[in-house]
N, CA and C of each residue as an Amber inpcrd file, in Angstrom:
protein
   675
   6.3780000   9.5760000  65.2350000   5.9250000   8.2230000  64.9550000
   5.4290000   8.1570000  63.5220000   5.8230000   7.1520000  62.7840000
   5.4670000   7.0230000  61.3820000   3.9590000   6.9000000  61.2280000
   3.4290000   7.4780000  60.1490000   1.9890000   7.4520000  59.9220000
   1.4690000   6.0290000  59.7440000   2.2630000   5.1580000  59.1140000
   1.8170000   3.7800000  58.9300000   1.6570000   3.0720000  60.2710000
   2.5350000   3.4130000  61.2040000   2.4420000   2.8080000  62.5290000
   1.1520000   3.2450000  63.2220000   0.8190000   4.5400000  63.1250000
  -0.4270000   5.0400000  63.6830000  -1.6160000   4.3640000  63.0160000
  -1.5400000   4.2240000  61.7030000  -2.6150000   3.5640000  60.9510000
  -2.8540000   2.1500000  61.4640000  -1.7930000   1.3770000  61.6030000
  -1.9320000  -0.0130000  62.0390000  -2.4410000  -0.1100000  63.4710000
  -1.9260000   0.7480000  64.3410000  -2.3780000   0.7430000  65.7320000
  -3.8510000   1.1440000  65.8350000  -4.2640000   2.0820000  65.0040000
  -5.6610000   2.5120000  65.0120000  -6.5740000   1.3840000  64.5560000
  -6.1360000   0.6200000  63.5820000  -6.9380000  -0.5390000  63.1380000
  -7.1070000  -1.5440000  64.2700000  -6.0250000  -1.8130000  64.9820000
  -6.1010000  -2.7730000  66.0820000  -7.0880000  -2.2770000  67.1420000
  -7.0240000  -0.9920000  67.4700000  -7.9600000  -0.4270000  68.4460000
  -9.3990000  -0.4830000  67.9230000  -9.5860000  -0.1950000  66.6420000
 -10.9270000  -0.2480000  66.0630000 -11.5050000  -1.6590000  66.1600000
 -10.6670000  -2.6540000  65.9510000 -11.1240000  -4.0380000  66.0580000
 -11.5780000  -4.3560000  67.4790000 -10.8160000  -3.8800000  68.4640000
 -11.1870000  -4.1320000  69.8660000 -12.5020000  -3.4340000  70.2040000
 -12.6320000  -2.1810000  69.7970000 -13.8790000  -1.4600000  70.0630000
 -15.0640000  -2.1330000  69.3710000 -14.8310000  -2.6580000  68.1780000
 -15.8960000  -3.3500000  67.4550000 -16.3530000  -4.5810000  68.2400000
 -15.3890000  -5.2960000  68.8140000 -15.7120000  -6.4430000  69.6730000
 -16.5310000  -5.9950000  70.8750000 -16.0890000  -4.9380000  71.5390000
 -16.7620000  -4.4750000  72.7580000 -18.2040000  -4.0700000  72.4850000
 -18.4240000  -3.3710000  71.3800000 -19.7830000  -2.9300000  71.0480000
 -20.7010000  -4.1230000  70.8190000 -20.1840000  -5.1510000  70.1460000
 -21.0170000  -6.3150000  69.8680000 -21.2530000  -7.1630000  71.1180000
 -20.2710000  -7.2140000  72.0070000 -20.4600000  -7.9120000  73.2860000
 -21.5930000  -7.2560000  74.0580000 -21.5620000  -5.9350000  74.1270000
 -22.6090000  -5.2270000  74.8520000 -23.9690000  -5.4220000  74.1900000
 -23.9740000  -5.4330000  72.8790000 -25.2440000  -5.6160000  72.1600000
 -25.8450000  -6.9870000  72.4620000 -25.0260000  -8.0280000  72.4180000
 -25.5130000  -9.3770000  72.7260000 -26.0230000  -9.4470000  74.1550000
 -25.2630000  -8.8770000  75.0780000 -25.6090000  -8.9480000  76.4970000
 -26.9100000  -8.2320000  76.8190000 -27.2750000  -7.2540000  76.0130000
 -28.4700000  -6.4640000  76.3030000 -29.6540000  -6.7650000  75.3940000
 -29.3860000  -7.3250000  74.2010000 -30.4890000  -7.5820000  73.2560000
 -30.5350000  -9.0210000  72.7630000 -29.4200000  -9.7430000  72.8710000
 -29.3560000 -11.0910000  72.3280000 -29.0250000 -11.1380000  70.8530000
 -28.8330000  -9.9910000  70.2260000 -28.5310000  -9.9270000  68.7940000
 -27.1090000  -9.4020000  68.5730000 -26.5900000  -9.6450000  67.3570000
 -25.3060000  -9.0760000  66.9780000 -25.3170000  -8.7600000  65.5020000
 -24.3570000  -7.9440000  65.0750000 -24.1810000  -7.6420000  63.6610000
 -23.2170000  -8.6710000  63.0840000 -23.7070000  -9.5020000  62.1920000
 -22.9130000 -10.6360000  61.7230000 -21.6360000 -10.2050000  61.0180000
 -21.7190000  -9.1910000  60.1830000 -20.5320000  -8.7790000  59.4230000
 -19.4710000  -8.1700000  60.3350000 -19.8870000  -7.3400000  61.2720000
 -18.9270000  -6.7630000  62.2150000 -18.2410000  -7.8540000  63.0210000
 -19.0070000  -8.8480000  63.4220000 -18.4520000  -9.9250000  64.2430000
 -17.5710000 -10.8580000  63.4230000 -17.9860000 -11.1770000  62.2090000
 -17.1920000 -12.0870000  61.3770000 -15.8000000 -11.5220000  61.1180000
 -15.7060000 -10.2090000  60.9440000 -14.4110000  -9.5720000  60.6950000
 -13.4250000  -9.8290000  61.8320000 -13.8780000  -9.6360000  63.0640000
 -12.9590000  -9.7710000  64.1990000 -12.7500000 -11.2340000  64.5920000
 -13.7530000 -12.0840000  64.3700000 -13.5990000 -13.5060000  64.6970000
 -12.6350000 -14.1740000  63.7290000 -12.7230000 -13.8350000  62.4480000
 -11.7840000 -14.3860000  61.4760000 -10.3400000 -14.0780000  61.8730000
 -10.1160000 -12.8990000  62.4420000  -8.7630000 -12.4820000  62.8160000
  -8.1290000 -13.4220000  63.8320000  -8.9490000 -14.1210000  64.6200000
  -8.4030000 -15.0540000  65.6050000  -7.5560000 -16.1200000  64.9160000
  -7.9850000 -16.5500000  63.7350000  -7.2990000 -17.6300000  63.0380000
  -6.1470000 -17.2000000  62.1570000  -5.8910000 -15.8860000  62.0630000
  -4.7770000 -15.3920000  61.2340000  -3.5310000 -15.3590000  62.1060000
  -2.7070000 -16.3880000  61.9810000  -1.5720000 -16.5420000  62.8950000
  -0.2270000 -16.1440000  62.2920000  -0.1340000 -16.0740000  60.9770000
   1.1560000 -15.7210000  60.3480000   0.9400000 -14.6320000  59.2910000
   0.4650000 -13.4570000  59.7020000   0.2090000 -12.3910000  58.7300000
   1.5000000 -11.7380000  58.2570000   1.4790000 -11.2720000  57.0240000
   2.6010000 -10.4830000  56.5230000   2.4110000  -9.0010000  56.8370000
   1.1760000  -8.5630000  56.8080000   0.8480000  -7.1710000  57.1210000
  -0.4390000  -7.1450000  57.9340000  -0.7670000  -5.9800000  58.4940000
  -2.0110000  -5.8280000  59.2350000  -3.2130000  -6.0260000  58.3170000
  -3.0470000  -5.7150000  57.0280000  -4.1200000  -5.9500000  56.0540000
  -4.5600000  -7.4140000  56.0260000  -3.6410000  -8.3200000  56.3040000
  -3.9860000  -9.7390000  56.3220000  -4.9080000 -10.0820000  57.4900000
  -4.8960000  -9.2490000  58.5060000  -5.7200000  -9.4930000  59.7050000
  -7.0200000  -8.7130000  59.6270000  -6.9080000  -7.4120000  59.4120000
  -8.0840000  -6.5400000  59.3360000  -7.9400000  -5.6270000  58.1260000
  -8.9600000  -5.5620000  57.2910000  -8.9820000  -4.5470000  56.2450000
  -9.8290000  -3.3790000  56.7320000  -9.4320000  -2.1810000  56.3690000
 -10.0410000  -0.9770000  56.9260000 -11.5330000  -0.8900000  56.6430000
 -11.9620000  -1.3420000  55.4600000 -13.3730000  -1.1890000  55.0990000
 -14.3010000  -2.0590000  55.9400000 -13.7480000  -3.0010000  56.7030000
 -14.5640000  -3.8690000  57.5490000 -14.6020000  -3.4010000  59.0040000
 -13.9890000  -2.2660000  59.2800000 -13.8860000  -1.7790000  60.6660000
 -14.5710000  -0.4310000  60.8730000 -15.5530000  -0.1200000  60.0230000
 -16.2050000   1.1850000  60.1200000 -16.8040000   1.4280000  61.5030000
 -17.4920000   0.4250000  62.0340000 -18.0990000   0.5800000  63.3650000
 -17.0320000   0.8170000  64.4240000 -15.9090000   0.1260000  64.3000000
 -14.8160000   0.2990000  65.2490000 -14.1630000   1.6600000  65.1390000
 -13.9560000   2.1280000  63.9040000 -13.3700000   3.4630000  63.7130000
 -14.2710000   4.5450000  64.3190000 -15.5760000   4.3820000  64.1750000
 -16.4940000   5.3680000  64.7440000 -16.3610000   5.4250000  66.2660000
 -16.2080000   4.2740000  66.8760000 -16.0590000   4.2330000  68.3340000
 -14.7070000   4.7870000  68.7760000 -13.6510000   4.5240000  68.0110000
 -12.3470000   5.1150000  68.3270000 -12.4520000   6.6350000  68.2660000
 -13.0660000   7.1360000  67.1940000 -13.1540000   8.5840000  66.9880000
 -13.9500000   9.2700000  68.0880000 -14.9990000   8.6190000  68.5730000
 -15.8430000   9.2500000  69.5900000 -15.3450000   8.9830000  71.0070000
 -14.9500000   7.7380000  71.2800000 -14.5780000   7.3640000  72.6490000
 -13.2680000   8.0000000  73.0890000 -12.3630000   8.2370000  72.1620000
 -11.0560000   8.7570000  72.5240000 -10.9250000  10.2630000  72.3360000
 -11.9470000  10.8980000  71.7640000 -11.8860000  12.3530000  71.6140000
 -12.4130000  13.0190000  72.8810000 -12.0160000  14.2430000  73.1230000
 -12.3720000  14.9350000  74.3650000 -13.8720000  15.1820000  74.4800000
 -14.5130000  15.4410000  73.3500000 -15.9420000  15.7670000  73.3880000
 -16.8060000  14.6250000  72.8660000 -16.1770000  13.5470000  72.4390000
 -16.9240000  12.4900000  71.7660000 -17.9620000  11.8080000  72.6250000
 -17.5790000  11.3780000  73.8220000 -18.5100000  10.6430000  74.6810000
 -19.7140000  11.4970000  75.0550000 -19.4710000  12.7800000  75.2870000
 -20.5720000  13.6510000  75.6850000 -21.6070000  13.7930000  74.5830000
 -21.1500000  13.6650000  73.3340000 -22.0670000  13.8420000  72.2110000
 -22.7290000  12.5690000  71.7450000 -22.3950000  11.4220000  72.3470000
 -22.9670000  10.1550000  71.9210000 -24.2250000   9.8420000  72.7190000
 -25.2020000   9.2760000  72.0450000 -26.4370000   8.8920000  72.7180000
 -26.4240000   7.4050000  73.0030000 -27.2120000   7.0050000  73.9910000
 -27.3080000   5.5980000  74.3600000 -28.7360000   5.1280000  74.1820000
 -28.8870000   3.9470000  73.5370000 -30.2170000   3.3720000  73.4120000
 -30.3530000   2.1240000  74.2780000 -29.4310000   1.9490000  75.2230000
 -29.4720000   0.7870000  76.1030000 -28.6490000  -0.3590000  75.5710000
 -28.6930000  -0.5780000  74.2570000 -27.9010000  -1.6520000  73.6590000
 -26.5720000  -1.1360000  73.1380000 -26.4210000   0.1860000  73.1180000
 -25.1950000   0.7840000  72.5870000 -24.8050000   1.9560000  73.4870000
 -24.3810000   1.6380000  74.6910000 -23.9950000   2.6440000  75.6770000
 -22.5130000   2.9380000  75.5120000 -22.1450000   4.1180000  75.0130000
 -20.7300000   4.4030000  74.7200000 -19.8330000   4.3370000  75.9480000
 -20.3530000   4.7800000  77.0930000 -19.5370000   4.7330000  78.3030000
 -19.2980000   3.2860000  78.7310000 -20.3300000   2.4460000  78.6250000
 -20.1840000   1.0290000  78.9710000 -19.1970000   0.3430000  78.0310000
 -19.2220000   0.7260000  76.7610000 -18.2850000   0.1510000  75.7890000
 -16.8540000   0.5360000  76.1500000 -16.6470000   1.8140000  76.5260000
 -15.3120000   2.2590000  76.9050000 -14.8340000   1.5600000  78.1740000
 -15.7350000   1.3590000  79.1270000 -15.3690000   0.6420000  80.3570000
 -14.9750000  -0.8010000  80.0480000 -15.7180000  -1.4510000  79.1540000
 -15.3800000  -2.8190000  78.7650000 -14.0400000  -2.8540000  78.0400000
 -13.8010000  -1.8710000  77.1930000 -12.5100000  -1.7450000  76.4930000
 -11.3570000  -1.7130000  77.5000000 -11.4970000  -0.9060000  78.5380000
 -10.4350000  -0.7880000  79.5470000 -10.2530000  -2.0870000  80.3370000
 -11.3610000  -2.7710000  80.6290000 -11.2720000  -4.0380000  81.3480000
 -10.5460000  -5.1000000  80.5130000 -10.8600000  -5.1520000  79.2140000
 -10.2120000  -6.1440000  78.3590000  -8.7400000  -5.7960000  78.1530000
  -8.4190000  -4.5090000  78.1160000  -7.0150000  -4.1040000  78.0270000
  -6.2360000  -4.6290000  79.2310000  -6.7990000  -4.4780000  80.4310000
  -6.1370000  -4.9740000  81.6420000  -6.0410000  -6.4950000  81.6280000
  -7.0880000  -7.1580000  81.1550000  -7.0730000  -8.6200000  81.0610000
  -5.9990000  -9.0980000  80.0970000  -5.8860000  -8.4320000  78.9560000
  -4.8770000  -8.8010000  77.9660000  -3.4700000  -8.6220000  78.5230000
  -3.2380000  -7.5280000  79.2530000  -1.9250000  -7.2870000  79.8550000
  -1.5930000  -8.3700000  80.8740000  -2.5810000  -8.7460000  81.6930000
  -2.3680000  -9.7990000  82.6880000  -2.0510000 -11.1300000  82.0090000
  -2.7530000 -11.4000000  80.9220000  -2.5260000 -12.6480000  80.1820000
  -1.1140000 -12.6950000  79.6070000  -0.6710000 -11.6040000  79.0040000
   0.6470000 -11.5910000  78.3790000   1.7710000 -11.6390000  79.4190000
   1.4690000 -11.2710000  80.6450000   2.4690000 -11.3610000  81.7150000
   2.6090000 -12.7800000  82.2590000   1.6560000 -13.6350000  81.9510000
   1.7030000 -15.0350000  82.3880000   2.1480000 -15.8820000  81.2020000
   3.4510000 -16.0710000  81.0640000   4.0230000 -16.6460000  79.8560000
   3.5140000 -18.0540000  79.5630000   3.4040000 -18.8830000  80.5990000
   2.9440000 -20.2500000  80.3680000   1.5280000 -20.2550000  79.8020000
   0.6660000 -19.4380000  80.3850000  -0.7180000 -19.3680000  79.9330000
  -0.7820000 -18.7860000  78.5250000   0.0050000 -17.7330000  78.2920000
   0.0130000 -17.1010000  76.9730000   0.5140000 -18.0690000  75.9100000
   1.5190000 -18.8730000  76.2450000   2.0230000 -19.8670000  75.2940000
   0.9830000 -20.9480000  75.0320000   0.2680000 -21.3480000  76.0900000
  -0.7950000 -22.3340000  75.9040000  -1.8820000 -21.7840000  74.9920000
  -2.2160000 -20.5160000  75.1870000  -3.2010000 -19.8790000  74.3210000
  -2.7240000 -19.8870000  72.8770000  -1.4490000 -19.5680000  72.6740000
  -0.8910000 -19.5890000  71.3280000  -0.9810000 -20.9620000  70.6850000
  -0.7170000 -22.0010000  71.4570000  -0.8030000 -23.3650000  70.9260000
  -2.2330000 -23.7180000  70.5400000  -3.1820000 -23.3070000  71.3670000
  -4.5880000 -23.5810000  71.0630000  -5.0440000 -22.8240000  69.8110000
  -4.5740000 -21.5770000  69.6670000  -4.9280000 -20.7870000  68.4850000
  -4.3060000 -21.3980000  67.2380000  -3.0620000 -21.8850000  67.3460000
  -2.4180000 -22.5400000  66.2080000  -3.2090000 -23.7690000  65.7700000
  -3.6710000 -24.5520000  66.7440000  -4.4620000 -25.7450000  66.4290000
  -5.7880000 -25.3500000  65.7730000  -6.3690000 -24.2690000  66.2710000
  -7.6100000 -23.7590000  65.6740000  -7.3690000 -23.3410000  64.2270000
  -6.2770000 -22.6140000  63.9910000  -5.9150000 -22.2000000  62.6320000
  -5.7670000 -23.4040000  61.7180000  -5.0600000 -24.4230000  62.1770000
  -4.8310000 -25.6170000  61.3510000  -6.1420000 -26.3050000  61.0050000
  -7.0600000 -26.3350000  61.9670000  -8.3450000 -26.9810000  61.6990000
  -9.1530000 -26.1750000  60.6900000  -9.0970000 -24.8490000  60.7860000
  -9.8190000 -24.0300000  59.8150000  -9.2650000 -24.2380000  58.4080000
  -7.9460000 -24.3430000  58.2900000  -7.3230000 -24.5560000  56.9860000
  -7.7500000 -25.8850000  56.3820000  -7.8110000 -26.9130000  57.2030000
  -8.0860000 -28.2580000  56.6850000  -9.5690000 -28.5760000  56.5660000
 -10.4070000 -27.9800000  57.4330000 -11.8000000 -28.3950000  57.4860000
 -12.8000000 -27.2980000  57.1440000 -12.3710000 -26.0580000  57.1120000
 -13.3110000 -24.9470000  56.9310000 -12.6090000 -23.8160000  56.1950000
 -12.2580000 -24.0730000  54.9430000 -11.4070000 -23.1360000  54.2140000
 -12.0670000 -21.7770000  54.0000000 -13.3750000 -21.7520000  53.9830000
 -14.0600000 -20.4760000  53.8300000 -13.8130000 -19.5280000  54.9840000
 -13.4020000 -20.0670000  56.1260000 -13.1150000 -19.2290000  57.2970000
 -12.0290000 -18.2150000  56.9760000 -10.9300000 -18.6560000  56.4150000
  -9.8150000 -17.7570000  56.1450000 -10.1390000 -16.7540000  55.0370000
 -11.1220000 -17.0950000  54.1940000 -11.5560000 -16.1700000  53.1450000
 -12.5540000 -15.1520000  53.6670000 -12.9630000 -15.3230000  54.9210000
 -13.9150000 -14.3950000  55.5110000 -15.3550000 -14.6520000  55.1280000
 -15.6410000 -15.8550000  54.6110000 -17.0130000 -16.1950000  54.2630000
 -17.8830000 -16.1660000  55.5210000 -18.9790000 -15.4340000  55.4520000
 -19.7980000 -15.1860000  56.6360000 -20.2880000 -16.4860000  57.2770000
 -20.8320000 -17.3650000  56.4730000 -21.3660000 -18.6120000  57.0190000
 -20.2670000 -19.4930000  57.5960000 -19.1010000 -19.4860000  56.9640000
 -17.9850000 -20.3060000  57.4510000 -17.4350000 -19.7770000  58.7730000
 -17.3350000 -18.4580000  58.8870000 -16.7710000 -17.8640000  60.1120000
 -17.7190000 -18.0290000  61.2940000 -19.0130000 -17.9170000  61.0270000
 -19.9940000 -17.9150000  62.1160000 -20.6520000 -19.2720000  62.3360000
 -20.0350000 -20.3180000  61.8260000 -20.5450000 -21.6580000  62.1020000
 -20.5800000 -21.9240000  63.6010000 -21.5640000 -22.6880000  64.0520000
 -21.7200000 -22.9270000  65.4830000 -20.5140000 -23.6300000  66.0800000
 -19.9250000 -24.5780000  65.3360000 -18.7680000 -25.2930000  65.8800000
 -17.5540000 -24.3860000  65.9930000 -17.4460000 -23.3890000  65.1240000
 -16.3490000 -22.4180000  65.2060000 -16.5030000 -21.5710000  66.4670000
 -17.7030000 -21.0590000  66.6850000 -17.9560000 -20.2490000  67.8750000
 -17.7410000 -21.0690000  69.1400000 -18.1710000 -22.3210000  69.1030000
 -18.0230000 -23.1770000  70.2860000 -16.5510000 -23.4160000  70.5920000
 -15.7370000 -23.6190000  69.5570000 -14.3120000 -23.8650000  69.7840000
 -13.6110000 -22.6140000  70.3170000 -13.9260000 -21.4610000  69.7450000
 -13.3240000 -20.2140000  70.2290000 -13.7350000 -19.9340000  71.6720000
 -15.0080000 -20.1520000  71.9710000 -15.4970000 -19.9470000  73.3320000
 -14.8100000 -20.8970000  74.3010000 -14.5790000 -22.1310000  73.8580000
 -13.9040000 -23.1160000  74.6970000 -12.4630000 -22.7140000  74.9890000
 -11.7920000 -22.1500000  74.0010000 -10.4200000 -21.6790000  74.2030000
 -10.4010000 -20.5980000  75.2850000 -11.3260000 -19.6610000  75.1820000
 -11.3870000 -18.5990000  76.1910000 -11.6980000 -19.1690000  77.5670000
 -12.6880000 -20.0480000  77.6150000 -13.1640000 -20.5570000  78.9040000
 -12.1490000 -21.4650000  79.5850000 -11.3860000 -22.2300000  78.8040000
 -10.4720000 -23.2030000  79.4010000  -9.0720000 -22.6610000  79.6370000
  -8.6700000 -21.6470000  78.8850000  -7.3080000 -21.1160000  79.0180000
  -7.2830000 -19.7850000  79.7660000  -8.1470000 -18.8700000  79.3850000
  -8.0880000 -17.5180000  79.9390000  -8.8700000 -17.3930000  81.2440000
 -10.0950000 -17.8730000  81.2560000 -10.9510000 -17.7020000  82.4450000
 -10.3300000 -18.2370000  83.7350000  -9.7380000 -19.4440000  83.7210000
  -9.2110000 -19.9660000  84.9970000  -7.9020000 -19.3190000  85.4430000
  -7.2320000 -18.6060000  84.5510000  -5.8790000 -18.1280000  84.8320000
  -5.7350000 -16.6120000  84.8980000  -6.8210000 -15.8870000  84.6530000
  -6.7740000 -14.4270000  84.6540000  -7.9440000 -13.8850000  85.4650000
  -7.8730000 -12.6080000  85.8320000  -8.9820000 -12.0210000  86.5850000
 -10.3130000 -12.1870000  85.8550000 -11.3580000 -12.4950000  86.6110000
 -12.6760000 -12.6860000  86.0210000 -13.1770000 -11.3700000  85.4270000
 -13.8100000 -11.4900000  84.2850000 -14.3560000 -10.3160000  83.6170000
 -15.8710000 -10.4860000  83.5540000 -16.5820000  -9.6770000  84.3350000
 -18.0360000  -9.7660000  84.3900000 -18.6500000  -8.8660000  83.3160000
 -19.5790000  -9.4130000  82.5630000 -20.2350000  -8.6650000  81.5020000
 -21.6250000  -8.2480000  81.9890000 -21.8790000  -6.9560000  82.1450000
 -23.2200000  -6.5180000  82.5490000 -24.1930000  -6.6570000  81.3870000
 -25.4340000  -6.8990000  81.7060000 -26.4510000  -7.0250000  80.6720000
 -27.7450000  -7.5400000  81.2550000 -28.6550000  -7.9190000  80.3820000
 -29.9550000  -8.4310000  80.8030000 -29.8400000  -9.9350000  81.0370000
 -30.3590000 -10.3790000  82.1820000 -30.2230000 -11.7840000  82.5640000
 -30.8180000 -12.7150000  81.5230000 -31.9350000 -12.3230000  80.9310000
 -32.5870000 -13.1950000  79.9500000 -31.7450000 -13.3820000  78.7000000
 -30.8340000 -12.4460000  78.4330000 -29.9100000 -12.5810000  77.2920000
 -28.6520000 -13.3450000  77.7010000 -28.1370000 -13.0310000  78.8780000
 -26.8670000 -13.6150000  79.3180000 -26.9770000 -15.0930000  79.6730000
 -28.1610000 -15.5580000  80.0270000 -28.2830000 -16.9570000  80.4520000
 -28.3940000 -17.9260000  79.2840000 -28.5500000 -17.4220000  78.0680000
 -28.6620000 -18.2800000  76.8790000 -27.2780000 -18.7630000  76.4800000
 -27.1060000 -20.0720000  76.3620000 -25.7740000 -20.6410000  76.1200000
 -25.1690000 -20.1540000  74.8090000 -25.9830000 -19.9910000  73.7750000
 -25.4500000 -19.5060000  72.4890000 -24.9020000 -18.0930000  72.6240000
 -25.5710000 -17.2620000  73.4130000 -25.0730000 -15.9050000  73.6400000
 -23.7830000 -15.9220000  74.4440000 -23.6820000 -16.8240000  75.4100000
 -22.4500000 -16.9600000  76.1870000 -21.2860000 -17.3440000  75.2850000
 -21.5270000 -18.2420000  74.3430000 -20.4690000 -18.6390000  73.4110000
 -20.0550000 -17.4670000  72.5250000 -21.0200000 -16.7050000  72.0670000
 -20.7080000 -15.5460000  71.2280000 -19.8800000 -14.5230000  72.0050000
 -20.2660000 -14.2610000  73.2460000 -19.5430000 -13.2860000  74.0570000
 -18.1120000 -13.7490000  74.3140000 -17.9320000 -15.0110000  74.6830000
 -16.5760000 -15.5240000  74.9270000 -15.7370000 -15.4850000  73.6500000
 -16.3610000 -15.7820000  72.5230000 -15.6400000 -15.7100000  71.2500000
 -15.1910000 -14.2880000  70.9660000 -16.0610000 -13.3210000  71.2090000
 -15.7030000 -11.9190000  70.9630000 -14.6830000 -11.4040000  71.9680000
 -14.7020000 -11.9230000  73.1850000 -13.6540000 -11.5740000  74.1450000
 -12.2980000 -12.0760000  73.6480000 -12.2870000 -13.2960000  73.1010000
 -11.0470000 -13.8340000  72.5340000 -10.5970000 -12.9760000  71.3530000
 -11.5450000 -12.5550000  70.5320000 -11.2190000 -11.7000000  69.3800000
 -10.6860000 -10.3460000  69.8390000 -11.2320000  -9.8180000  70.9250000
 -10.7490000  -8.5370000  71.4550000  -9.3230000  -8.6680000  71.9780000
  -9.0320000  -9.7670000  72.6370000  -7.6720000 -10.0000000  73.1180000
  -6.7130000 -10.1270000  71.9410000  -7.1820000 -10.7580000  70.8620000
  -6.3460000 -10.8460000  69.6570000  -5.9910000  -9.4290000  69.1630000
  -6.9750000  -8.5290000  69.1870000  -6.7220000  -7.1570000  68.7700000
  -5.7350000  -6.4530000  69.6770000  -5.8470000  -6.6720000  70.9810000
  -4.9230000  -6.0370000  71.9280000  -3.5140000  -6.6160000  71.8040000
  -3.4010000  -7.9100000  71.5540000  -2.0760000  -8.5140000  71.3650000
  -1.4090000  -7.8900000  70.1380000  -2.1630000  -7.7350000  69.0590000
  -1.6220000  -7.0750000  67.8680000  -1.2030000  -5.6500000  68.1970000
  -2.0530000  -4.9240000  68.9040000  -1.7590000  -3.5400000  69.2870000
  -0.4350000  -3.4670000  70.0420000  -0.2330000  -4.4070000  70.9600000
   1.0130000  -4.4660000  71.7250000   2.1910000  -4.8020000  70.8250000
   1.9950000  -5.7420000  69.9010000   3.0660000  -6.1330000  68.9750000
   3.4730000  -4.9790000  68.0610000   2.5540000  -4.0640000  67.8320000
   2.8300000  -2.9050000  66.9860000   3.5180000  -1.7780000  67.7480000
   3.8680000  -2.0480000  69.0060000   4.6250000  -1.0790000  69.7890000
   3.7740000  -0.0810000  70.5410000   2.4780000  -0.3540000  70.6610000
   1.5880000   0.5680000  71.3570000   1.6120000   0.3110000  72.8580000
   1.0630000   1.2490000  73.6010000   0.9750000   1.1390000  75.0590000
  -0.0610000   2.1370000  75.5560000  -0.4400000   2.0100000  76.8240000
  -1.3860000   2.9670000  77.3940000  -0.8020000   4.3800000  77.3830000
   0.5170000   4.4720000  77.6160000   1.1710000   5.7860000  77.5970000
   1.1240000   6.3830000  76.1950000   1.3730000   5.5460000  75.1930000
   1.2990000   6.0120000  73.8070000  -0.1110000   6.4800000  73.4750000
  -1.0980000   5.7430000  73.9930000  -2.4900000   6.1130000  73.7410000
  -2.7880000   7.4940000  74.3190000  -2.1790000   7.8030000  75.4490000
  -2.3710000   9.1070000  76.0760000  -1.7490000  10.2220000  75.2420000
  -0.5130000  10.0190000  74.7930000   0.2210000  11.0870000  74.1170000
  -0.1390000  11.2280000  72.6440000  -0.6000000  10.1490000  72.0080000
  -0.8960000  10.1980000  70.5750000  -2.3900000  10.0240000  70.2980000
  -3.1980000  10.2850000  71.3130000  -4.6450000  10.0850000  71.1630000
  -5.2080000  10.9210000  70.0120000  -4.7660000  12.1600000  69.9050000
  -5.2810000  13.0330000  68.8580000  -5.0140000  12.4970000  67.4740000
  -3.8260000  11.9590000  67.2600000  -3.4800000  11.4380000  65.9320000
  -4.2670000  10.1670000  65.6270000  -4.5280000   9.3690000  66.6620000
  -5.3130000   8.1550000  66.4790000  -6.7550000   8.5080000  66.1260000
  -7.3230000   9.4800000  66.8320000  -8.6800000   9.9370000  66.5390000
  -8.7620000  10.4760000  65.1170000  -7.7690000  11.2610000  64.7210000
  -7.7550000  11.8210000  63.3670000  -7.7040000  10.7080000  62.3250000
  -6.8930000   9.6850000  62.5690000  -6.7810000   8.5610000  61.6330000
  -8.1310000   7.8550000  61.4960000  -8.8080000   7.6360000  62.6210000
 -10.1220000   6.9830000  62.5870000 -11.1300000   7.8390000  61.8280000
 -11.0970000   9.1340000  62.0570000 -12.0340000  10.0380000  61.3730000
 -11.7950000  10.0400000  59.8680000 -10.5420000   9.9650000  59.4600000
 -10.2250000   9.9240000  58.0270000 -10.7930000   8.6650000  57.3780000
 -10.7500000   7.5580000  58.0830000 -11.3390000   6.3250000  57.5520000
 -12.8560000   6.4690000  57.4080000 -13.4820000   7.1420000  58.3560000
 -14.9350000   7.3090000  58.2900000 -15.3240000   8.1670000  57.0940000
 -14.5210000   9.1680000  56.7960000 -14.7830000  10.0300000  55.6230000
 -14.6380000   9.2160000  54.3410000 -13.5980000   8.3780000  54.2740000
 -13.3690000   7.5680000  53.0630000 -14.4350000   6.5090000  52.8730000
 -14.9410000   5.9700000  53.9770000 -15.9150000   4.8840000  53.8780000
 -17.3490000   5.3990000  53.7820000
């Protein structure tokens, strides 16, 4: 398998892991890392990329690369500590659940096409009304109306048509409507990462056989960054 292909697939996985870590953080603390989240949320609106660089740049996925390197290595999970808001095993479990959800979504062509139409409309609105979004401007990407629209796309298209995905966490955090919108937005961003991963020719079987090369690629990014 070409090294560039491994590189691109590793970026897509890093983006998904970055989403999962922030979902868990919100669910347990009510807080998130704005820069990590803005990177993956912006990717939702990138509908006609020429390269993976147009969707995710490597320097913005450090947290995701760290999770790829640890979660997919044989000894990584055992060596990771949990502070309650960053439980590596819980993050990996959420990763697997979203992978199954994404596969179910892509198997339902009508629903997947509807999702594509909604994302296209979202992209068009960002271009016309919020140009800083496509530039990755933090305030533009994390505007409340942007999060609300992304959350609405997830809630109206994916939730009614795919298996329910329950997010464990603290009730006092999960019951806050703003946190619910953030979580749904990040779930949509994670699905975007998995769709890209699939488009790049990846699969669960590939993940099994090429796990070592993916871990090595993630580790190399951590050294460079």
